[in-house]
KOLPA-269010 format. One record per residue: x, y, z of N, C-alpha, C in turn; chain; residue in three letters; residue number from 0. Coordinates in steps of 0.001 Angstrom, whole numbers, plus 524288, in hexadecimal, padded with zeros to 5 digits. Last residue first. Layout:
BEGIN
SITE n.east n.north  n.up ca.east ca.north ca.up c.east c.north  c.up cadena residuo num
SITE      X       Y     Z       X        Y     Z      X       Y     Z      A     ALA NUM
...
//
This chain:
BEGIN
SITE n.east n.north  n.up ca.east ca.north ca.up c.east c.north  c.up cadena residuo num
SITE  DFE06   D4E00 46891   DFA35    D5339 465B8  DFD5D   D5720 462BF      A     UNK 175
SITE  E029F   D41B4 4643A   E04C8    D481F 4663F  E013F   D4C1B 46290      A     UNK 174
SITE  E04A4   D341F 46500   E02DE    D3944 4616D  E02C1   D3C8B 46544      A     UNK 173
SITE  E0BA9   D2926 46526   E0C2B    D2DA7 46870  E07A3   D322D 46440      A     UNK 172
SITE  E0B85   D1B33 4642E   E0A88    D202D 460C4  E0A6F   D22B1 4657A      A     UNK 171
SITE  E1675   D1200 467CC   E119A    D161B 46AAE  E108B   D1B02 4646A      A     UNK 170
SITE  E1BE2   D0618 4697E   E1AFB    D0A9D 466F8  E14BE   D0C9F 46852      A     UNK 169
SITE  E2541   CFF7A 47129   E1FB5    D00F6 47103  E1FA9   D05D0 46B5E      A     UNK 168
SITE  E2FCF   CFDB8 470AB   E2BCA    CF8AD 47287  E26AF   CFB9F 4728E      A     UNK 167
SITE  E359A   CFD93 46320   E347F    CFF27 468D2  E2FB7   CFC03 46A15      A     UNK 166
SITE  E3E31   CF80B 45CE8   E3CCF    CF651 46139  E3A59   CFBF6 46509      A     UNK 165
SITE  E3B6D   CF727 452FF   E417D    CF9EF 454D6  E4016   CF993 459E1      A     UNK 164
SITE  E3199   CF4D8 451B0   E356D    CF0DE 44E52  E3A2B   CF234 450CB      A     UNK 163
SITE  E2D6C   CFE22 455CC   E297E    CF86F 457CC  E30D8   CF442 45566      A     UNK 162
SITE  E2CAC   D050A 44D61   E2EB3    D06BB 45283  E2F6E   CFFD9 45654      A     UNK 161
SITE  E2A69   D00AB 44600   E30B8    D0318 4454D  E310C   D034A 4496A      A     UNK 160
SITE  E1F11   CFFB8 447F8   E2286    CFBB6 44577  E27F5   CFABF 446EE      A     UNK 159
SITE  E1D8A   D0A31 448F8   E1C8B    D0804 44DAB  E1D98   D0202 44C01      A     UNK 158
SITE  E1DBB   D0DA5 43DED   E1F9B    D0F6B 4400D  E1F90   D0BF8 44717      A     UNK 157
SITE  E14C2   D0796 43765   E1BCF    D06F3 438ED  E1F28   D0740 43BCB      A     UNK 156
SITE  E0D48   D0D39 43E3E   E0E08    D0722 43F4C  E1312   D0492 43E47      A     UNK 155
SITE  E0C35   D15B5 43B3A   E0D62    D15C6 44291  E0E53   D0E7B 44152      A     UNK 154
SITE  E1451   D1704 42ED4   E0F1E    D173C 4324D  E0F71   D1691 43679      A     UNK 153
SITE  E1C54   D224D 42ABC   E1BD8    D1BCC 42B8F  E1474   D1C7A 42DE8      A     UNK 152
SITE  E20A9   D2B82 42B7F   E1E5D    D2956 4266F  E1DA7   D2490 428CF      A     UNK 151
SITE  E26DE   D33DC 43352   E2650    D2F05 4318D  E2098   D2EEC 42E70      A     UNK 150
SITE  E264C   D3F29 4390C   E2992    D39E6 4338F  E2A1A   D3647 4329A      A     UNK 149
SITE  E1B61   D41ED 43B3C   E2074    D43FA 438CA  E225E   D40ED 43561      A     UNK 148
SITE  E1410   D39B0 43FB5   E1229    D3D73 43EC5  E176E   D3FB8 4395A      A     UNK 147
SITE  E1A3E   D334E 446EC   E173D    D3011 44308  E15BC   D3580 43E09      A     UNK 146
SITE  E271A   D32BA 44CB8   E2263    D3553 44A1C  E20EC   D3321 446A7      A     UNK 145
SITE  E2A7D   D29E1 45629   E2AE0    D2AC6 451A2  E2685   D2D8A 44EB3      A     UNK 144
SITE  E339B   D284F 461E2   E2E2F    D2B51 45EF6  E2F75   D2B2F 458C9      A     UNK 143
SITE  E362D   D1E40 46A60   E3715    D21F8 46698  E3330   D221E 4648F      A     UNK 142
SITE  E3980   D1F49 479E1   E3570    D2018 472F3  E3607   D21AD 46E60      A     UNK 141
SITE  E3D56   D1865 4823C   E403E    D19E8 47CB0  E3B69   D1A0F 47C41      A     UNK 140
SITE  E3ACE   D164C 48F75   E3A71    D1647 489CE  E3CB9   D193F 4856C      A     UNK 139
SITE  E39A0   D19A6 49995   E3D5D    D15D2 498C5  E3DC3   D1500 4928C      A     UNK 138
SITE  E3656   D2395 49ACB   E3A50    D22B7 49E72  E3C83   D1C8C 49CA8      A     UNK 137
SITE  E3636   D2B3C 4916A   E3993    D2E9D 497BD  E39EE   D2B73 49B21      A     UNK 136
SITE  E302E   D275D 48D93   E3416    D2717 489CC  E375F   D2A23 48FF3      A     UNK 135
SITE  E24A4   D2468 491AE   E2A72    D21BB 4932A  E2EFC   D219F 492C0      A     UNK 134
SITE  E1FD7   D2D29 48D57   E224C    D2C03 49105  E2598   D2991 492DA      A     UNK 133
SITE  E2037   D2F1A 47ECC   E1F0C    D2A13 484E7  E22BA   D2BE2 488E8      A     UNK 132
SITE  E2024   D39FF 47BAA   E1E93    D3648 47811  E1DA0   D2FFE 47CCB      A     UNK 131
SITE  E1D48   D4511 47F40   E1C66    D4156 480C4  E1BF9   D3DE2 47F45      A     UNK 130
SITE  E1EE2   D5267 47AD6   E1CA2    D4D36 478E2  E1E19   D49C7 47B43      A     UNK 129
SITE  E1DB0   D5C83 483E4   E2265    D57A2 48099  E1DD0   D536E 47EE7      A     UNK 128
SITE  E189F   D69F8 48232   E191E    D632E 4828D  E1969   D5F13 48170      A     UNK 127
SITE  E1F8C   D73D9 485A8   E1DF1    D7156 481DB  E1C05   D6D9B 483A9      A     UNK 126
SITE  E1FF6   D7D76 48A48   E1BE2    D7CD6 48B13  E1B2D   D77AB 48784      A     UNK 125
SITE  E2DDA   D7CD5 48A84   E2B3F    D7C7A 48F8E  E228D   D7B97 48EEB      A     UNK 124
SITE  E2F6F   D75FE 48057   E2E2B    D7B7F 48106  E2CA2   D7A9E 486B4      A     UNK 123
SITE  E38D6   D6F64 47890   E37B5    D6E8D 47EE8  E3761   D73F3 481C7      A     UNK 122
SITE  E3DB1   D6E03 4709B   E37BD    D71F3 46F4F  E36A4   D6F84 473D3      A     UNK 121
SITE  E4908   D6C56 46E26   E4680    D68BA 4706F  E4002   D6985 470E5      A     UNK 120
SITE  E4B6A   D77AB 46D7C   E4D2C    D74B9 46815  E4ADA   D6DFC 467D0      A     UNK 119
SITE  E48FB   D7E4F 4769F   E4563    D7EA3 47134  E46EE   D7A67 46CE1      A     UNK 118
SITE  E4F85   D7760 47E0F   E4A0D    D7875 47F1E  E4781   D78A6 47952      A     UNK 117
SITE  E582E   D78E8 47960   E56BE    D7515 47B80  E51C0   D7461 479BB      A     UNK 116
SITE  E59BB   D83F0 47AB4   E5C68    D809C 4750C  E57B0   D7C8C 47465      A     UNK 115
SITE  E58AE   D862D 4860B   E55AC    D87CA 4821F  E5503   D840F 47CD2      A     UNK 114
SITE  E624C   D8053 489C3   E5C96    D7DC8 4897F  E5826   D81EB 48630      A     UNK 113
SITE  E695D   D85B2 48481   E6819    D8133 480F7  E62B6   D7CD2 483E5      A     UNK 112
SITE  E67DF   D906A 4880B   E67D4    D8FCE 482EC  E66F4   D8AC7 48123      A     UNK 111
SITE  E6B49   D8E33 491A5   E6815    D908E 49061  E6598   D8FD1 48D10      A     UNK 110
SITE  E77B8   D8B9B 490DA   E71D7    D86F4 4919F  E6AC2   D884B 49228      A     UNK 109
SITE  E7BA9   D9380 48AB0   E7A95    D8EBA 487B2  E7748   D8B2A 48CAB      A     UNK 108
SITE  E798B   D9D9E 4943C   E77C5    D9D37 48EE0  E7626   D98E0 48BFC      A     UNK 107
SITE  E8052   D956C 49CDF   E79D9    D99B9 49B13  E78A9   D98B6 497D9      A     UNK 106
SITE  E891A   D9575 49581   E8664    D90DD 49859  E8016   D90B6 49816      A     UNK 105
SITE  E8B0B   D9F90 49597   E8C4A    D9C2B 48F18  E87EA   D9711 491A2      A     UNK 104
SITE  E8CF4   DA4D1 4A018   E8836    DA7CC 4993F  E8855   DA21D 497C4      A     UNK 103
SITE  E9505   D9F8A 4A355   E8EEF    D9D81 4A576  E8A63   DA1A2 4A287      A     UNK 102
SITE  E9B7A   DA326 49D52   E9B6D    D9D7C 49D51  E954E   D9C91 49DF5      A     UNK 101
SITE  E9C61   DAEC8 49F09   E9BAF    DACCE 49A10  E99E0   DA5DF 498C1      A     UNK 100
SITE  E9F0B   DADDA 4A970   E9A62    DAF9C 4A843  E98D0   DABF7 4A438      A     UNK  99
SITE  EA8F5   DAA6E 4A8FD   EA521    DA6DF 4AC87  EA066   DA8D1 4A858      A     UNK  98
SITE  EACE6   DB309 4A132   EAE83    DABAE 49FE6  EA903   DAA54 4A3C7      A     UNK  97
SITE  EB1B3   DBC7D 4A3F3   EAA1A    DBA5E 4A21E  EAA62   DB493 4A29E      A     UNK  96
SITE  EBA25   DBD14 4A617   EB594    DBDD8 4AB16  EB337   DBC70 4A915      A     UNK  95
SITE  EBF0B   DBBCB 49D20   EBFEE    DB7D6 4A37E  EBB7C   DB8BD 4A52A      A     UNK  94
SITE  EBF20   DC5F8 498A4   EBCAA    DC1B7 49621  EBCEA   DBD7A 49B02      A     UNK  93
SITE  EBB48   DD24D 49DBF   EBE72    DCDBB 49C80  EBB61   DC90A 49CAD      A     UNK  92
SITE  EB76C   DDE8E 49ABA   EB4BA    DD8CD 497B4  EBA58   DD484 497C4      A     UNK  91
SITE  EBD3C   DE6C1 49D49   EB7DC    DE4FC 49D43  EB52F   DE00C 49D92      A     UNK  90
SITE  ECA12   DE275 4A375   EC6A6    DE3DE 49E31  EC23C   DE2FC 49FF8      A     UNK  89
SITE  ECE4D   DEBFC 4AEE8   ECEA8    DE591 4AB63  EC81E   DE81F 4A7B2      A     UNK  88
SITE  ED064   DF37A 4B525   ED234    DF296 4AFDE  ED10B   DED5D 4AC6E      A     UNK  87
SITE  EC82A   DF14C 4BD1F   ECEDC    DF281 4BCF5  ED1E2   DF146 4BA39      A     UNK  86
SITE  EC128   DF2F8 4B593   EBE53    DF0AA 4BC13  EC653   DEF74 4BB80      A     UNK  85
SITE  EB5F4   DFAA8 4B0AD   EBCB4    DF9EC 4B07C  EBD6B   DF60D 4B728      A     UNK  84
SITE  EABB0   DF54E 4AB5E   EAD19    DF601 4AEC9  EB3C7   DF668 4B04C      A     UNK  83
SITE  EA083   DF65E 4A091   EA785    DF52E 4A2DD  EA6CB   DF891 4A74F      A     UNK  82
SITE  E9534   DF399 49E64   E97A1    DF689 4A3A3  E9D96   DF3C8 4A568      A     UNK  81
SITE  E9546   DF209 49353   E905E    DF4F5 495D4  E9189   DF516 49AB3      A     UNK  80
SITE  E9FAD   DED67 4905A   E9DC2    DF446 49041  E994B   DF5A9 49225      A     UNK  79
SITE  EA52A   DE55D 496D3   EA6A9    DE9C0 49341  EA5D6   DEF40 490C4      A     UNK  78
SITE  E9CD4   DE16A 49D37   EA0E8    DE283 49EB8  EA3C6   DE580 49D51      A     UNK  77
SITE  E9387   DE132 4947B   E92B9    DE0F4 49AF5  E99D9   DE3E5 49CE6      A     UNK  76
SITE  E9A95   DDA21 48DCA   E941C    DDEFD 48C87  E9429   DE3D1 4919F      A     UNK  75
SITE  E9D35   DD0E9 4906B   EA1D0    DD692 48E25  E9DA0   DDA5A 48D27      A     UNK  74
SITE  E9442   DCBCF 494EE   E9844    DCF57 49939  E9C18   DD2C5 4968A      A     UNK  73
SITE  E8E38   DCA7E 48AE8   E8DE7    DCEED 4909B  E9030   DD0F1 49490      A     UNK  72
SITE  E9618   DC5F7 48689   E9492    DCB1A 48390  E92A1   DCEED 486C0      A     UNK  71
SITE  E97B7   DBD0C 48B32   E9B5A    DC01E 48ADB  E9B76   DC54C 4881D      A     UNK  70
SITE  E8CDF   DB950 48BEE   E90C2    DB94E 48F0C  E93DE   DBD1D 48F45      A     UNK  69
SITE  E8A67   DB60C 480B7   E86C9    DBA1B 483C8  E8A6B   DBBD4 489A8      A     UNK  68
SITE  E92BC   DAFC2 47D81   E9253    DB4AF 47AC3  E90A9   DB9D4 47EBC      A     UNK  67
SITE  E8E98   DA8CE 483B3   E944A    DA7DE 48561  E93E5   DAD9B 48368      A     UNK  66
SITE  E85E0   DA53D 48182   E85CE    DA727 485AE  E8C70   DA873 48670      A     UNK  65
SITE  E8793   DA0B2 4775D   E8425    DA650 475BD  E83A3   DA955 47F86      A     UNK  64
SITE  E8D6A   D986A 476AD   E9014    D9E21 4761E  E8C0E   DA42E 47623      A     UNK  63
SITE  E84A8   D946C 47A5A   E8960    D9507 47F7E  E8C6A   D9A50 47C6C      A     UNK  62
SITE  E7EEE   D9409 470FF   E7C18    D94CC 476CD  E8129   D9670 47B04      A     UNK  61
SITE  E8605   D8DF6 46BBF   E845B    D931B 46BD5  E8183   D95E7 46F88      A     UNK  60
SITE  E86D2   D82EB 47010   E8A6A    D8564 46FA1  E89EC   D8BFA 470E6      A     UNK  59
SITE  E7C1E   D824D 46FEF   E7DBB    D821A 4770C  E80F7   D850A 4763B      A     UNK  58
SITE  E7A11   D80BE 4668F   E752B    D82A1 46B50  E7B72   D8489 46FC0      A     UNK  57
SITE  E7FB6   D77C1 465BD   E8032    D7C02 46326  E7DE5   D80B6 464B6      A     UNK  56
SITE  E7B24   D701A 46BD9   E80BF    D6FC8 46E32  E8320   D76F0 468EB      A     UNK  55
SITE  E7466   D6CD6 4657A   E71B1    D7156 46AB5  E7677   D72DA 46BD6      A     UNK  54
SITE  E71A3   D6701 45D20   E74B0    D6C85 45D6B  E7460   D6F82 461D7      A     UNK  53
SITE  E74A5   D57E3 45E48   E6F6F    D5F2D 45DD1  E73C0   D62DA 45DB7      A     UNK  52
SITE  E7459   D513A 45340   E7609    D5269 45873  E7480   D57E8 45A12      A     UNK  51
SITE  E6940   D4A6C 44F57   E6E79    D502E 44E7F  E705B   D4EAB 453F3      A     UNK  50
SITE  E6423   D3E1D 44F7D   E6502    D4496 45113  E67F6   D451E 4519F      A     UNK  49
SITE  E5F6B   D3255 44D4A   E62FD    D3816 44811  E6315   D3CFC 44A9E      A     UNK  48
SITE  E5F3A   D2C03 4560E   E59C9    D2D9A 452CF  E5C0D   D3207 44FFE      A     UNK  47
SITE  E697A   D27A2 456BC   E64E3    D231F 455B2  E6115   D26EC 4538D      A     UNK  46
SITE  E6C6C   D313C 45CAB   E710D    D2F01 4561A  E6B31   D2B4E 45553      A     UNK  45
SITE  E6699   D31ED 46515   E66F7    D36BC 4620F  E69E0   D346E 45D5C      A     UNK  44
SITE  E6A12   D272B 469FD   E633B    D2971 46913  E63D8   D2D98 46435      A     UNK  43
SITE  E723B   D23DB 46C81   E71F6    D25AD 46A7F  E6D81   D24F5 46803      A     UNK  42
SITE  E6C32   D21FF 47B94   E7254    D2462 4775D  E714A   D23DE 4704A      A     UNK  41
SITE  E6322   D2950 4806E   E644D    D2580 47DC9  E68FB   D247E 47970      A     UNK  40
SITE  E5E35   D2DB9 48D87   E613F    D2EFA 4868F  E625C   D2A5C 4842C      A     UNK  39
SITE  E51EC   D290F 48FA1   E55B0    D2B5D 4921E  E5B55   D2993 48C0C      A     UNK  38
SITE  E47F0   D2622 48C22   E4842    D2A00 492FB  E4E9A   D2A7F 49334      A     UNK  37
SITE  E459F   D2C16 480AC   E47B6    D29C2 48206  E4790   D2C11 487BB      A     UNK  36
SITE  E3FAD   D2E96 471AF   E3F66    D3095 4779E  E421A   D2B97 47D8E      A     UNK  35
SITE  E4078   D333C 46766   E4416    D2ED8 46968  E43C6   D303E 46F8F      A     UNK  34
SITE  E3A07   D37F3 45AAE   E3F10    D3809 45E3E  E3E4A   D33EA 4638E      A     UNK  33
SITE  E35CA   D3479 450CC   E35B7    D37CE 451CD  E3987   D3AE7 4565B      A     UNK  32
SITE  E3D1D   D2D12 44611   E3D1B    D2F7D 44C91  E3BF9   D32EE 44E20      A     UNK  31
SITE  E3A4F   D2A37 43AF7   E3C0A    D2DDA 43E26  E3AB9   D2D4C 4424E      A     UNK  30
SITE  E3BAF   D1DA8 43390   E380A    D20DF 43724  E3DB2   D2431 43916      A     UNK  29
SITE  E42EB   D1AC8 42E36   E41DE    D1D31 42CF2  E3D32   D207F 42FD0      A     UNK  28
SITE  E47F4   D0FA0 43207   E438B    D0F22 42F34  E41D8   D1309 42BE5      A     UNK  27
SITE  E5073   D13BA 4378D   E51A5    D1160 4326E  E4D4F   D10B7 43026      A     UNK  26
SITE  E49F7   D1743 44067   E4B75    D1AFE 43E12  E4EDC   D1A43 43781      A     UNK  25
SITE  E48E4   D0C1E 446F6   E442D    D120F 44545  E459E   D152F 440AC      A     UNK  24
SITE  E5253   D0A10 4474A   E50A9    D0773 44430  E4C03   D0947 442CF      A     UNK  23
SITE  E56BD   D1109 44FE9   E596D    D10D7 44A03  E5447   D0E4F 445C9      A     UNK  22
SITE  E4FFE   D10EA 45620   E507B    D151B 45369  E52BD   D163B 44E7A      A     UNK  21
SITE  E522F   D0759 45A77   E4ED2    D0896 45748  E4CF8   D0D47 4563D      A     UNK  20
SITE  E5A08   D08EF 45F49   E5B38    D0572 45B75  E56C5   D0591 4578A      A     UNK  19
SITE  E58A1   D0F1C 46742   E5CD6    D1090 46373  E5CB5   D0E9B 45F1C      A     UNK  18
SITE  E5090   D07CC 46B86   E4FEA    D0CBC 46A78  E524E   D0E19 46524      A     UNK  17
SITE  E56D6   D004E 46FF3   E5405    CFE9C 46BA4  E51DB   D0266 46B96      A     UNK  16
SITE  E5BB3   D06B4 475CF   E5E84    D033D 47501  E5BB4   D022C 46F2F      A     UNK  15
SITE  E54A2   D0A1D 47DBD   E584B    D0D2C 47B0E  E599D   D0A8C 47757      A     UNK  14
SITE  E49AA   D02DF 481E1   E4D67    D0209 48031  E513E   D06AC 47CC7      A     UNK  13
SITE  E3D12   D0333 47CD8   E40D3    D022E 48285  E449C   D02BB 48524      A     UNK  12
SITE  E374C   D0C81 477DB   E3B4C    D08FF 47697  E3BA6   D0892 47CBB      A     UNK  11
SITE  E2BE4   D0F7B 46EBD   E2EDD    D0FC0 4736A  E32D0   D0A0B 47373      A     UNK  10
SITE  E27B6   D18CD 4641C   E2A52    D13DD 465C1  E2EBB   D119A 46A97      A     UNK   9
SITE  E1CC9   D208A 4610F   E21FA    D1D3D 4658E  E2228   D188A 46586      A     UNK   8
SITE  E1BB4   D27B4 4573F   E1A6D    D22C6 4595A  E1DCE   D2251 45DAF      A     UNK   7
SITE  E111A   D316C 45810   E1792    D30E2 4592E  E159D   D2A55 45858      A     UNK   6
SITE  E0BF9   D3E94 45294   E0A7F    D3833 45179  E104E   D36E4 45422      A     UNK   5
SITE  E054E   D488F 4561C   E0B38    D4719 45408  E0ABA   D42CE 45566      A     UNK   4
SITE  DFD48   D54A0 4519E   DFD93    D5062 4529F  E0256   D4AA2 4537D      A     UNK   3
SITE  E00AD   D6178 451C9   E00CB    D5C23 44EBD  E0090   D5827 44F72      A     UNK   2
SITE  DFF2E   D6E02 458E8   E0427    D6857 4554D  E0179   D6402 45466      A     UNK   1
SITE  DFB26   D7AFB 453D9   DF9A8    D73F1 4575D  DFE93   D6F3E 45641      A     UNK   0
//
């Protein structure tokens, strides 16, 4: 059974105010759980201190796996499993394998990336997402602060910090 989680939500009207408030809130030592926005905000990742994603490395590795599997499969089938002599040509000519190798590389890479993304983001088909504020999909920006895990301040102190940084509303949200 999952324990109860409590969050304090700061609702912002403008993305510029949100970016400045992230710097202000982080400078006071408050750990921000997540920021939700209805559209991409340039500079949000840097303001939150996120590191660069390692998903491109996974994409390269999946692509190499697709290339290797395609070449191995074709060399095995044409050279060892069922070699056919056609006009004295070699059993496994590389130029004829290029289109299939490319397609297999793209296929394995794309399936691997989708699977990796779903696993990393914990997006299970049977999972129930936490919806902090439905307005974050429409026109508001929402900054969430975890009250249990990282922050040792009182709710009143955190509310004052969020209000002083430009939040138009402060909401407490509890999940079971």
